[in-house]
Phi, psi and omega in degrees: 000128179272124180254126179303144182304319184291345181274343187298313180299321179294319178297320177296322181295311180293325176296321178295318178298320180296316180292325179293329178293318180281320184229089182307139181278183177250150176295136181295339183263298186271348178071007178279156179297136184204147176278352176237148186287349176217106185288160184300322181296324185276350173302326181287349178283338183292133182285139175270141177285139183239345179232130181238158180233159176304131182289346181268299180280338179057027181238310184285133175286130182226158178296118174061017178087022178292151175295130183289162183298327180290337182257357181300128182094348180267348180219146178285349180275136176268351176165162172230112175266129180240137183278329186216158176280123185292335181285347177295128187305317182292316179299314181299316182294318182294315182290324176297319177296318180297312189278315186256343176270000178058039181266086184297331183294348175283347183300316184292308180295324179291324176294322176300318179297317180296315179298319179299318179294321179295319181292330181279350182234153186270058177286131180305126183291148184267168169269334181208149180246123177239167179233154175292124185276156170262150172295143181309326180295316180288326178295320178298321182290314184283324180093345177201157175254108184299326180291323178293320178298318178295318181299318178299316182293316180299315181299327182277330192252345188290328178241124180301130174067009178227125175264121179291155180291139173229162176211083191303328185254008183291317178263127185233150173262110187269345183234132178283129184235164174295136179306134183299329181297340181270000181240122184268328184282131184296317180296322178293324177297318179295318178296322181299328185259359183303126179061028179275344185242155176216150177252117183246007181276186178289120183295337179295338179292332184240346184295121180072014186249163173264128183247134166264125181250110189268135173213170181277311185224145171231122176253295176265346181081006187295321179294314179295323179298313182291323175296317180297323178299318179297317181290322179294325178297333180267006172107003178299138181279314179225146174226118176251129170281131179237111188231157176294317185208153175207000000 
């Protein structure tokens, strides 16, 4: 029987759920048996980031990852807020499992962790929450966009009794590119993503507005920079990258 390529990740996902029902997995943190890969108690084990740097020069310490005054105007990003340090072994393992192990059930606990970090820090609140998009080809293979799942949760939970505006399909990846993880040089990463994104939504949603751009990880910031460039061209006033780890 021939199974379409785009169906494979979903089949793996449902197969994983079936196996977890019969044979509960262990929490990635405490190693105890659990029906979810990261139990609620262990969400509190994840370390919070306490020092942030300018996303452009990546040298100057700035409040919550805001772009420093010396780099203002050199990048379309107004800042990158990160909830956790990516180099921490546990954080790295959990996010790698989430992103490359196709473990969709990690979206909820990791989103809870991100919301908790945002609430504990005075990050400027947005007018709209968007997510870094996947190319349709990669989305078919993975079966879900982890950044989109996080964006939905953040928009619903960051303000009590108020759901922030979202527009899941407004920002699109129009060009298929080599995965950023396979490129180590920052300049090469920026070249790889040049003109890879387009904004096809209502410009009134972002014109003169502050946008939170959600992603899972930022290392060089190149993906967020290129997305922010696209949004600024359409009139966005501020664009903040909001990520789980960096």
